[in-house]
KESEGU-956227 format. One record per residue (C-alpha): x, y, z; residue in one letter. Coordinates in steps of 0.2 Angstrom, whole numbers, plus 5000, padded with zeros to 4 digits. Layout:
<r xx="X" yy="Y" zz="Z" r="a"/>
...
//
This chain:
<r xx="4855" yy="4591" zz="5126" r="m"/>
<r xx="4844" yy="4606" zz="5131" r="s"/>
<r xx="4849" yy="4622" zz="5141" r="d"/>
<r xx="4840" yy="4630" zz="5156" r="v"/>
<r xx="4837" yy="4648" zz="5154" r="n"/>
<r xx="4834" yy="4659" zz="5170" r="f"/>
<r xx="4837" yy="4676" zz="5178" r="d"/>
<r xx="4848" yy="4679" zz="5194" r="c"/>
<r xx="4836" yy="4683" zz="5208" r="p"/>
<r xx="4848" yy="4696" zz="5214" r="a"/>
<r xx="4853" yy="4706" zz="5199" r="c"/>
<r xx="4841" yy="4700" zz="5186" r="a"/>
<r xx="4855" yy="4694" zz="5174" r="q"/>
<r xx="4850" yy="4682" zz="5161" r="n"/>
<r xx="4858" yy="4665" zz="5162" r="i"/>
<r xx="4859" yy="4650" zz="5152" r="e"/>
<r xx="4866" yy="4633" zz="5159" r="a"/>
<r xx="4867" yy="4615" zz="5152" r="p"/>
<r xx="4852" yy="4605" zz="5159" r="l"/>
<r xx="4865" yy="4593" zz="5168" r="k"/>
<r xx="4869" yy="4608" zz="5180" r="m"/>
<r xx="4851" yy="4610" zz="5186" r="a"/>
<r xx="4851" yy="4610" zz="5205" r="g"/>
<r xx="4869" yy="4615" zz="5207" r="m"/>
<r xx="4874" yy="4632" zz="5215" r="q"/>
<r xx="4884" yy="4644" zz="5205" r="i"/>
<r xx="4890" yy="4662" zz="5207" r="l"/>
<r xx="4881" yy="4674" zz="5196" r="c"/>
<r xx="4892" yy="4680" zz="5181" r="p"/>
<r xx="4884" yy="4697" zz="5184" r="g"/>
<r xx="4884" yy="4701" zz="5202" r="c"/>
<r xx="4893" yy="4686" zz="5210" r="r"/>
<r xx="4878" yy="4681" zz="5221" r="a"/>
<r xx="4877" yy="4663" zz="5225" r="l"/>
<r xx="4862" yy="4655" zz="5217" r="l"/>
<r xx="4855" yy="4638" zz="5213" r="q"/>
<r xx="4852" yy="4633" zz="5194" r="i"/>
<r xx="4833" yy="4629" zz="5193" r="p"/>
<r xx="4826" yy="4614" zz="5185" r="w"/>
<r xx="4817" yy="4617" zz="5169" r="p"/>
<r xx="4800" yy="4617" zz="5176" r="s"/>
<r xx="4805" yy="4631" zz="5189" r="e"/>
<r xx="4814" yy="4640" zz="5174" r="a"/>
<r xx="4798" yy="4640" zz="5163" r="a"/>
<r xx="4788" yy="4647" zz="5178" r="a"/>
<r xx="4801" yy="4661" zz="5181" r="q"/>
<r xx="4800" yy="4664" zz="5162" r="r"/>
<r xx="4781" yy="4665" zz="5163" r="a"/>
<r xx="4781" yy="4676" zz="5178" r="q"/>
<r xx="4795" yy="4688" zz="5169" r="r"/>
<r xx="4783" yy="4689" zz="5153" r="k"/>
<r xx="4768" yy="4693" zz="5164" r="a"/>
<r xx="4777" yy="4707" zz="5173" r="k"/>
<r xx="4783" yy="4714" zz="5157" r="s"/>
<r xx="4766" yy="4714" zz="5149" r="a"/>
<r xx="4760" yy="4726" zz="5162" r="t"/>
<r xx="4766" yy="4743" zz="5166" r="s"/>
<r xx="4763" yy="4752" zz="5181" r="p"/>
<r xx="4754" yy="4769" zz="5179" r="i"/>
<r xx="4764" yy="4783" zz="5185" r="t"/>
<r xx="4759" yy="4802" zz="5187" r="v"/>
<r xx="4770" yy="4816" zz="5190" r="e"/>
<r xx="4771" yy="4818" zz="5209" r="g"/>
<r xx="4767" yy="4800" zz="5213" r="g"/>
<r xx="4750" yy="4793" zz="5216" r="i"/>
<r xx="4736" yy="4799" zz="5203" r="p"/>
<r xx="4722" yy="4809" zz="5211" r="p"/>
<r xx="4706" yy="4801" zz="5215" r="a"/>
<r xx="4692" yy="4804" zz="5203" r="p"/>
<r xx="4680" yy="4817" zz="5208" r="e"/>
<r xx="4664" yy="4810" zz="5216" r="k"/>
<r xx="4648" yy="4815" zz="5208" r="r"/>
<r xx="4636" yy="4823" zz="5221" r="r"/>
<r xx="4617" yy="4821" zz="5218" r="v"/>
<r xx="4604" yy="4832" zz="5227" r="v"/>
<r xx="4586" yy="4827" zz="5227" r="i"/>
<r xx="4575" yy="4841" zz="5231" r="k"/>
<r xx="4560" yy="4837" zz="5242" r="r"/>
<r xx="4543" yy="4843" zz="5236" r="a"/>
<r xx="4535" yy="4858" zz="5244" r="a"/>
<r xx="4527" yy="4856" zz="5260" r="g"/>
<r xx="4539" yy="4844" zz="5268" r="g"/>
<r xx="4532" yy="4828" zz="5259" r="q"/>
<r xx="4540" yy="4818" zz="5247" r="a"/>
//
């Protein structure tokens, strides 16, 4: 029989439970939060989301938000005599 592998929504503890326990409520072994064991399709969606989060990393710059790029200023001079 296959297992359901999922993370606790409260503490992110990875938990593996027998498939026959899907839908049951348990206490997380890590933080003791009450949670429901997801069905395999829900657990697969959670794994995909976790994988997508780990594939991206936030950009951090010392001091918080990175500075905006400098704007380029273009000056077009008019022809002599005030006419373009």
